[in-house]
C-alpha positions as CSV (number, residue, x, y, z in Angstrom):
1,X,-1.7,-71.1,-85.6
2,X,1.8,-72.6,-84.9
3,X,5.3,-71.2,-85.2
4,X,7.8,-73.9,-86.1
5,X,11.4,-73.4,-84.9
6,X,14.5,-75.5,-84.4
7,X,14.2,-78.1,-81.7
8,X,15.2,-76.9,-78.3
9,X,13.9,-76.7,-74.8
10,X,13.4,-73.2,-73.3
11,X,13.3,-72.7,-69.5
12,X,12.3,-69.5,-67.8
13,X,14.6,-69.6,-64.7
14,X,11.9,-68.4,-62.2
15,X,9.2,-70.6,-63.8
16,X,10.7,-74.1,-64.4
17,X,7.2,-75.5,-65.4
18,X,7.0,-73.0,-68.3
19,X,9.2,-75.3,-70.4
20,X,8.5,-75.6,-74.1
21,X,10.1,-78.4,-76.1
22,X,9.3,-80.7,-79.0
23,X,10.5,-77.9,-81.3
24,X,7.2,-76.0,-81.4
25,X,6.2,-72.7,-79.7
26,X,2.6,-71.6,-80.1
27,X,1.9,-67.9,-80.3
28,X,0.3,-68.2,-76.9
29,X,3.5,-69.6,-75.4
30,X,5.4,-66.8,-77.0
31,X,3.1,-64.3,-75.3
32,X,3.7,-66.0,-72.0
33,X,7.5,-65.7,-72.5
34,X,7.2,-62.1,-73.5
35,X,4.9,-61.3,-70.5
36,X,6.5,-63.5,-67.8
37,X,8.9,-61.0,-66.3
38,X,6.6,-58.0,-66.6
39,X,4.1,-56.6,-64.1
40,X,0.4,-56.6,-65.1
41,X,0.5,-52.8,-65.5
42,X,3.3,-53.2,-68.1
43,X,1.5,-55.4,-70.7
44,X,-1.8,-55.3,-72.7
45,X,-4.6,-56.9,-70.8
46,X,-8.1,-57.6,-72.0
47,X,-10.8,-58.4,-69.4
48,X,-13.5,-60.5,-71.0
49,X,-16.9,-62.0,-70.1
50,X,-19.6,-63.9,-71.9
51,X,-23.3,-64.6,-71.2
52,X,-24.7,-67.7,-72.8
53,X,-27.8,-69.8,-73.5
54,X,-26.7,-72.5,-71.1
55,X,-23.7,-74.1,-69.5
56,X,-22.2,-76.6,-72.0
57,X,-21.0,-75.3,-75.3
58,X,-20.3,-78.9,-76.6
59,X,-24.1,-79.6,-76.2
60,X,-25.2,-76.8,-78.5
61,X,-25.2,-73.8,-76.1
62,X,-24.1,-70.5,-77.6
63,X,-22.9,-67.0,-76.6
64,X,-25.6,-64.4,-76.4
65,X,-23.5,-61.5,-75.1
66,X,-19.8,-60.8,-75.1
67,X,-17.9,-57.8,-73.6
68,X,-14.3,-56.8,-73.2
69,X,-12.2,-53.9,-72.0
70,X,-8.6,-53.5,-73.1
71,X,-6.0,-52.0,-70.8
72,X,-2.6,-50.8,-71.8
73,X,-0.1,-49.5,-69.2
74,X,-2.7,-50.1,-66.6
75,X,-5.3,-47.8,-68.2
76,X,-8.5,-48.5,-70.2
77,X,-8.0,-47.7,-73.9
78,X,-10.9,-49.5,-75.6
79,X,-14.2,-51.2,-75.0
80,X,-16.1,-54.0,-76.8
81,X,-19.6,-55.0,-76.1
82,X,-22.5,-56.6,-78.1
83,X,-25.5,-58.8,-77.8
84,X,-25.5,-61.8,-80.2
85,X,-28.2,-63.8,-81.9
86,X,-27.3,-67.4,-81.0
87,X,-29.7,-69.0,-83.5
88,X,-31.4,-71.0,-80.8
89,X,-33.5,-70.4,-77.7
90,X,-32.1,-69.4,-74.3
91,X,-32.6,-72.0,-71.5
92,X,-35.0,-70.7,-68.9
93,X,-32.5,-70.9,-66.1
94,X,-29.9,-69.0,-68.1
95,X,-32.5,-66.3,-68.9
96,X,-33.4,-66.1,-65.3
97,X,-29.7,-65.4,-64.4
98,X,-28.7,-63.0,-67.1
99,X,-32.1,-61.3,-67.6
100,X,-32.0,-61.8,-71.4
101,X,-34.9,-63.1,-73.4
102,X,-35.1,-64.5,-76.9
103,X,-36.9,-61.3,-78.0
104,X,-33.9,-59.2,-76.8
105,X,-31.7,-61.1,-79.3
106,X,-33.8,-60.6,-82.4
107,X,-31.9,-58.6,-85.0
108,X,-28.6,-58.8,-83.1
109,X,-25.5,-59.9,-85.0
110,X,-24.3,-63.5,-85.1
111,X,-20.9,-64.3,-83.6
112,X,-19.6,-64.7,-87.1
113,X,-20.4,-61.1,-87.8
114,X,-18.2,-59.8,-84.9
115,X,-15.4,-62.5,-84.8
116,X,-12.9,-60.6,-86.8
117,X,-13.3,-57.4,-84.7
118,X,-13.1,-59.4,-81.5
119,X,-9.8,-61.1,-82.5
120,X,-8.3,-57.8,-83.5
121,X,-9.5,-56.3,-80.1
122,X,-7.7,-59.0,-78.1
123,X,-4.6,-59.3,-80.3
124,X,-1.4,-59.5,-78.3
125,X,-3.0,-59.3,-74.9
126,X,-3.3,-61.4,-71.8
127,X,-6.9,-62.4,-71.3
128,X,-8.4,-62.1,-67.7
129,X,-11.7,-63.6,-66.8
130,X,-13.6,-64.9,-63.8
131,X,-13.9,-68.6,-64.4
132,X,-11.8,-68.4,-67.5
133,X,-12.4,-72.0,-68.5
134,X,-16.1,-71.2,-69.0
135,X,-15.5,-68.2,-71.2
136,X,-12.6,-69.8,-73.1
137,X,-14.7,-72.9,-73.8
138,X,-17.5,-70.8,-75.3
139,X,-15.3,-68.5,-77.3
140,X,-13.4,-71.5,-78.7
141,X,-16.6,-73.2,-79.7
142,X,-17.9,-70.1,-81.4
143,X,-14.7,-69.8,-83.4
144,X,-15.0,-73.5,-84.4
145,X,-18.6,-73.1,-85.5
146,X,-17.7,-70.0,-87.5
147,X,-15.0,-71.9,-89.3
148,X,-16.9,-75.2,-89.7
149,X,-20.0,-73.7,-91.2
150,X,-17.9,-71.7,-93.7
151,X,-18.8,-68.3,-92.4
152,X,-15.3,-67.3,-91.5
153,X,-11.6,-68.1,-92.1
154,X,-9.9,-70.6,-89.9
155,X,-9.2,-68.8,-86.7
156,X,-8.0,-69.5,-83.2
157,X,-7.6,-67.5,-80.0
158,X,-3.9,-68.1,-79.0
159,X,-3.8,-65.7,-76.1
160,X,-3.1,-67.0,-72.6
161,X,-5.8,-66.7,-70.0
162,X,-5.5,-65.7,-66.3
163,X,-8.4,-66.7,-64.1
164,X,-9.4,-64.6,-61.0
165,X,-11.5,-67.6,-59.8
166,X,-8.4,-69.8,-59.7
167,X,-6.5,-67.1,-57.8
168,X,-9.4,-66.7,-55.4
169,X,-9.5,-70.4,-54.7
170,X,-5.8,-70.7,-54.3
171,X,-4.7,-67.6,-52.4
172,X,-7.8,-66.1,-50.7
173,X,-10.4,-67.3,-48.2
174,X,-13.6,-65.6,-49.3
175,X,-15.9,-68.5,-48.3
176,X,-17.8,-67.9,-51.6
177,X,-16.0,-67.4,-54.8
178,X,-18.7,-66.1,-57.1
179,X,-18.0,-62.7,-58.6
180,X,-20.5,-60.8,-56.4
181,X,-19.3,-62.3,-53.2
182,X,-15.6,-61.5,-54.0
183,X,-16.5,-58.0,-55.0
184,X,-18.3,-57.5,-51.7
185,X,-15.3,-58.8,-49.7
186,X,-12.8,-56.7,-51.6
187,X,-14.9,-53.5,-51.5
188,X,-15.6,-53.4,-55.2
189,X,-18.7,-51.6,-56.3
190,X,-20.6,-53.7,-58.9
191,X,-23.7,-53.1,-61.0
192,X,-26.2,-55.5,-62.3
193,X,-24.6,-59.0,-62.1
194,X,-24.5,-61.4,-65.0
195,X,-24.5,-58.8,-67.8
196,X,-21.3,-59.0,-69.7
197,X,-19.9,-55.5,-69.6
198,X,-20.9,-54.9,-65.9
199,X,-19.1,-58.2,-65.0
200,X,-16.0,-57.1,-67.0
201,X,-15.6,-54.0,-65.0
202,X,-16.2,-55.8,-61.8
203,X,-13.6,-58.5,-62.7
204,X,-11.1,-55.8,-63.7
205,X,-11.4,-54.1,-60.3
206,X,-11.2,-57.5,-58.5
207,X,-8.1,-58.4,-60.5
208,X,-6.4,-55.1,-59.6
209,X,-7.0,-55.6,-55.9
210,X,-6.0,-59.3,-56.0
211,X,-2.8,-58.3,-57.7
212,X,-1.9,-55.8,-55.0
213,X,-2.6,-58.4,-52.3
214,X,-0.6,-61.1,-54.1
215,X,2.4,-58.7,-54.3
216,X,2.7,-59.1,-50.6
217,X,3.2,-62.8,-51.2
218,X,5.9,-62.0,-53.8
219,X,3.7,-62.8,-56.7
220,X,4.6,-59.7,-58.6
221,X,4.9,-60.5,-62.3
222,X,2.6,-62.0,-64.9
223,X,4.6,-65.1,-64.7
224,X,4.1,-65.3,-61.0
225,X,0.3,-64.9,-61.4
226,X,0.2,-67.6,-64.1
227,X,2.3,-69.8,-61.9
228,X,-0.2,-69.1,-59.0
229,X,-3.1,-70.5,-61.1
230,X,-1.2,-73.6,-62.1
231,X,0.3,-72.4,-65.4
232,X,-1.0,-70.7,-68.5
233,X,-4.5,-71.6,-69.7
234,X,-5.6,-71.4,-73.4
235,X,-8.7,-71.5,-75.5
236,X,-9.3,-75.2,-76.3
237,X,-8.8,-76.4,-79.8
238,X,-11.7,-78.6,-80.9
239,X,-11.0,-81.9,-82.7
240,X,-11.5,-82.4,-86.4
241,X,-14.6,-84.2,-87.4
242,X,-15.3,-86.5,-90.3
243,X,-19.1,-86.8,-90.9
244,X,-20.9,-88.8,-93.5
245,X,-21.0,-86.9,-96.8
246,X,-24.7,-86.6,-96.7
247,X,-24.4,-84.7,-93.4
248,X,-21.4,-82.6,-94.5
249,X,-23.3,-81.7,-97.7
250,X,-26.4,-80.7,-95.8
251,X,-24.4,-78.5,-93.4
252,X,-22.6,-76.9,-96.4
253,X,-25.7,-76.3,-98.4
254,X,-28.3,-75.7,-95.7
255,X,-30.3,-78.7,-96.7
256,X,-32.9,-80.7,-94.6
257,X,-32.4,-84.3,-93.7
258,X,-34.7,-87.0,-92.3
259,X,-33.0,-89.1,-89.6
260,X,-34.1,-92.3,-88.0
261,X,-33.0,-91.8,-84.4
262,X,-32.8,-94.3,-81.5
263,X,-33.3,-92.3,-78.2
264,X,-33.2,-93.9,-74.8
265,X,-36.8,-95.2,-75.0
266,X,-37.8,-95.7,-78.6
267,X,-37.0,-95.0,-82.2
268,X,-38.2,-91.8,-83.8
269,X,-38.1,-90.1,-87.2
270,X,-37.1,-86.4,-87.2
271,X,-36.6,-83.8,-90.0
272,X,-33.6,-81.7,-89.2
273,X,-31.4,-79.0,-90.6
274,X,-27.8,-80.0,-89.4
275,X,-25.6,-77.2,-88.2
276,X,-22.3,-78.5,-86.8
277,X,-20.8,-81.5,-84.9
278,X,-19.4,-81.5,-81.4
279,X,-17.7,-83.9,-79.1
280,X,-18.6,-84.4,-75.4
281,X,-17.9,-87.2,-72.9
282,X,-16.5,-89.6,-75.5
283,X,-19.4,-89.2,-77.9
284,X,-19.8,-87.2,-81.1
285,X,-23.0,-85.2,-81.5
286,X,-24.7,-83.5,-84.4
287,X,-26.2,-80.1,-83.4
288,X,-29.2,-79.4,-85.6
289,X,-32.5,-77.5,-85.9
290,X,-35.3,-80.0,-85.3
291,X,-38.4,-79.1,-87.3
292,X,-40.9,-81.0,-85.1
293,X,-39.6,-79.3,-81.9
294,X,-39.1,-76.0,-83.7
295,X,-35.8,-75.5,-81.8
296,X,-32.3,-76.6,-81.8
297,X,-31.5,-80.2,-80.6
298,X,-28.4,-82.3,-80.1
299,X,-28.3,-85.8,-81.6
300,X,-25.7,-88.4,-80.7
301,X,-24.2,-89.6,-83.9
302,X,-24.0,-93.3,-83.0
303,X,-27.8,-93.3,-82.4
304,X,-28.6,-92.0,-85.9
305,X,-29.6,-95.3,-87.5
306,X,-30.4,-93.9,-91.0
307,X,-30.4,-90.6,-92.9
308,X,-32.1,-89.4,-96.1
309,X,-32.0,-86.1,-98.0
310,X,-35.3,-84.2,-98.1
311,X,-36.4,-83.1,-101.5
């Protein structure tokens, strides 16, 4: 969502790189302006974490657990936590890390079922995460899928993100910057790692202790901390896609397609149920359920040589 205003350039005197011109201020930029001169304890903050089926949302990986805790005036006022059914299998390596299995997710809500509540929960807050780019990328992809498949209204997450990983890399010398190692160095008690709610509370305590240490370097306000990580970060907006009508229709109606696909070694024929498009490393992909593999697969669009409706 964008707010259109008269053309001007706004400078915050202490943060000259927070300059907004071209006549457009996003809601996220407005929050940065509102928060810039405040201390973290003076603004709404949501600590957030996700667990996922794998590492790359653009290649079909999904969120399987999301948790968040909201602070106001430096105190916890609300908690959000749920498992999610991703509509696909968890990669074995991801399952080994987070301890979740496909069976654990049977009967859990889809992201579309909780999206509205999540957006309301984080409304008007600064988002804090450890490796914020990872969580922001996955949440942004889930919102895109929700909109593209017609399960929800067009929605974005405009809130600015603050990343404890970036702060650790830039201002601390922990040796290792994973959440557990930092917690140990800062004396933060942590529970079972790589479960979303546990990691949220660990990240929150780490953020509090980092903020106290950074005050000694005159990094006091939210603007100072955003400056320290290189500027505000935001949930990425995905590009618009124009697919062939036969694919668009199949996604819209839940229809099956037969595709003639040229993979690296040979041409194959697959029956698929297309779900949504993505873009990764200069290529557009179609994420689909593959009936022969009985699992979700990702097909490069320029390698689909032909497509036919089934039935």
